[in-house]
C-alpha positions in Angstrom: -176.4 148.2 -54.2 -177.5 150.3 -51.3 -178.9 153.8 -51.6 -178.0 156.6 -49.2 -181.5 156.7 -47.7 -181.4 153.1 -46.8 -179.7 154.1 -43.6 -181.6 157.3 -42.8 -183.9 157.3 -39.8 -184.6 161.0 -39.8 -184.7 163.9 -42.3 -185.1 167.6 -41.7 -187.0 169.3 -44.6 -186.1 173.0 -44.8 -188.5 175.4 -46.6 -186.5 178.2 -48.2 -189.5 180.5 -47.9 -189.5 180.2 -44.1 -187.1 181.5 -41.5 -185.4 179.6 -38.7 -186.2 180.3 -35.0 -184.5 183.6 -33.9 -180.9 183.0 -32.8 -180.6 179.6 -34.5 -178.5 178.9 -37.6 -178.3 176.2 -40.3 -175.2 174.9 -38.4 -177.5 174.3 -35.4 -179.9 172.4 -37.6 -177.1 170.2 -39.0 -175.9 169.4 -35.4 -179.3 167.9 -34.3 -178.2 164.4 -35.4 -180.5 164.2 -38.4 -179.4 162.0 -41.2 -180.1 164.3 -44.1 -181.5 167.6 -45.2 -184.2 168.1 -47.9 -184.4 171.6 -49.3 -187.9 172.3 -50.7 -191.3 173.8 -50.3 -194.6 173.9 -52.1 -195.3 177.6 -52.5 -193.3 180.7 -53.4 -190.2 178.9 -54.4 -187.4 180.6 -56.4 -183.9 179.5 -57.4 -182.5 182.3 -55.3 -184.2 181.1 -52.1 -183.2 177.5 -52.8 -179.5 178.4 -53.5 -179.3 180.5 -50.3 -180.3 177.6 -48.1 -178.3 174.9 -50.0 -175.2 177.0 -49.8 -175.7 177.6 -46.1 -176.1 173.9 -45.3 -173.5 172.4 -47.7 -170.5 173.4 -45.6 -171.6 170.9 -42.8 -171.2 167.1 -42.7 -174.9 166.2 -43.5 -176.1 165.1 -46.9 -178.1 167.8 -48.7 -180.8 167.0 -51.3 -183.0 169.4 -53.2 -186.7 168.5 -53.5 -187.8 170.7 -56.3 -191.5 171.6 -56.4 -191.3 172.5 -60.1 -188.7 172.5 -62.9 -188.1 176.2 -62.7 -186.5 176.1 -59.3 -184.1 173.2 -59.9 -180.6 174.5 -59.1 -177.2 173.2 -60.2 -175.2 173.5 -57.0 -172.0 171.6 -56.2 -173.2 171.6 -52.5 -176.0 169.2 -53.3 -175.7 165.4 -52.9 -178.6 165.0 -55.3 -182.2 165.5 -56.1 -185.3 163.8 -54.7 -188.2 164.5 -57.1 -191.8 164.1 -56.0 -194.3 162.0 -58.1 -197.7 162.3 -56.5 -199.4 159.0 -57.1 -202.9 160.1 -55.9 -202.8 163.5 -57.7 -205.9 164.6 -59.5 -203.8 166.8 -61.7 -201.6 164.6 -63.8 -199.0 167.3 -64.1 -197.8 166.1 -60.7 -197.4 162.5 -62.0 -195.5 163.1 -65.2 -196.3 166.5 -66.7 -193.9 168.7 -64.6 -191.2 166.0 -64.9 -191.5 166.0 -68.7 -191.0 169.8 -68.7 -187.9 169.4 -66.6 -186.4 166.9 -69.0 -187.2 169.2 -71.9 -185.6 172.4 -70.5 -182.7 171.0 -68.6 -179.8 168.5 -68.8 -180.9 166.3 -65.9 -178.2 164.8 -63.7 -179.7 161.3 -63.7 -176.8 159.8 -61.7 -177.8 162.0 -58.7 -181.6 162.1 -59.3 -184.1 159.8 -57.6 -187.9 160.1 -57.3 -190.2 159.9 -54.3 -193.6 158.2 -54.8 -195.8 160.5 -52.7 -199.2 159.5 -51.3 -200.7 162.8 -50.0 -203.3 162.4 -47.3 -204.1 165.7 -45.7 -206.7 167.5 -47.8 -206.1 170.8 -46.1 -202.4 170.9 -47.0 -200.9 173.1 -49.7 -199.5 170.1 -51.5 -202.9 168.4 -51.6 -204.6 171.5 -52.9 -201.9 172.2 -55.5 -201.9 168.7 -56.8 -205.7 168.1 -56.4 -204.9 165.0 -54.5 -207.6 162.5 -53.6 -206.9 162.2 -49.9 -209.8 159.9 -49.0 -207.8 156.7 -48.9 -208.3 153.7 -46.6 -205.3 151.8 -45.3 -205.7 149.1 -47.9 -205.8 151.7 -50.7 -202.6 153.4 -49.4 -201.0 150.0 -49.3 -202.0 149.5 -52.9 -200.6 152.9 -53.9 -197.3 151.9 -52.1 -197.2 148.7 -54.1 -197.9 150.5 -57.3 -195.0 152.9 -56.6 -192.6 150.1 -55.9 -193.7 147.4 -58.3 -195.1 149.2 -61.3 -193.2 152.5 -61.2 -189.9 151.1 -59.7 -189.7 153.7 -57.0 -186.9 153.4 -54.4 -188.8 155.8 -52.0 -192.5 155.8 -51.1 -193.5 158.8 -49.1 -196.7 158.9 -47.0 -197.3 162.6 -46.5 -199.8 164.1 -44.0 -198.2 167.5 -44.3 -198.9 169.5 -41.2 -201.0 167.0 -39.2 -200.2 163.8 -37.5 -201.3 160.8 -39.5 -202.8 157.4 -38.8 -200.2 154.9 -37.8 -202.4 152.1 -39.1 -202.1 153.7 -42.6 -198.4 153.9 -42.4 -198.1 150.3 -41.1 -200.2 149.2 -44.1 -197.9 151.0 -46.5 -194.9 149.4 -44.8 -196.3 145.9 -45.0 -196.9 146.4 -48.8 -193.3 147.2 -49.5 -190.4 144.7 -50.1 -187.3 146.8 -50.8 -188.4 150.5 -51.2 -187.7 152.9 -48.3 -190.8 154.3 -46.7 -190.7 158.0 -45.7 -193.3 159.4 -43.4 -194.0 163.2 -43.0 -196.6 165.1 -41.1 -197.1 166.3 -37.5 -193.9 164.9 -36.1 -193.4 167.3 -33.2 -191.8 165.5 -30.2 -190.1 162.3 -29.1 -193.3 160.2 -28.9 -194.7 161.2 -32.3 -191.4 160.4 -33.9 -191.1 157.1 -32.0 -194.6 156.1 -33.0 -194.2 156.6 -36.7 -190.6 155.3 -36.9 -191.9 151.9 -35.7 -193.5 151.6 -39.1 -191.8 154.0 -41.5 -188.1 153.6 -42.3 -187.5 157.4 -42.2 -189.5 160.2 -40.5 -189.4 163.7 -41.9 -189.8 166.9 -39.9 -190.4 170.2 -41.6 -192.6 172.9 -39.9 -191.1 171.9 -36.5 -187.6 173.3 -37.3 -189.1 176.6 -38.4 -191.7 176.9 -35.6 -190.1 175.3 -32.5 -186.4 175.1 -33.3 -183.5 172.7 -33.0 -184.1 171.4 -29.5 -187.5 170.1 -30.6 -186.0 168.6 -33.7 -183.3 166.9 -31.6 -186.1 165.2 -29.6 -187.6 163.8 -32.8 -184.2 162.5 -33.9 -183.9 160.6 -30.6 -187.4 159.2 -30.9 -186.8 157.9 -34.4 -183.5 156.3 -33.6 -184.7 154.8 -30.4 -187.6 153.2 -32.3 -185.2 151.7 -34.7 -183.1 150.2 -31.8 -186.2 148.8 -30.2 -187.4 147.2 -33.5 -183.9 145.7 -34.1 -183.7 144.2 -30.7 -187.1 142.6 -31.0 -186.3 140.9 -34.3 
């Protein structure tokens, strides 16, 4: 049985606490050619902010998933296609491995049919997510590969997410994670800002994620990254 993300080359992650470039709309974001939208952010999240962005995007023909940063901001919205819930494998604070998730199950009737988890490996120590989760970001390629294998084989994760959050990562690290996986989908996020950076990481990761770019540079820059990711996939397919 295939999952929706099996066919995704590119995701735009929208932070409800940030604005779009002046003059641009969520319709413009949805028209970039991206395969899906993730709605989520690390800091200053509220259900009101989440709902505003979800409702604005749901009217367009692009899958919309919420990535909740904590149980308190999970929203029940018919515009959502589902939930992608982070589990930070290299977190120092175990709340981000099971604790927050346990609280969600306690306080809410979870829609398990539309809920999947992402096995995050956080690698930028200066990022908000690294500081919040107390992640151990000092990981060699073989250690990242081991985390990826743990995510897929021990935890049964369908998605493994190598996250450099705000800076362009090491392609060797991403390649090591990719080589360690059999069936899980590998997401990569961090520093994707143009055609070349998207093309480089999409040669290794199944799916590249752009976040800050849409808020800082706008939809034309995002569209370049969509083209880079999809061209990388075509080149890879032709070489097989």
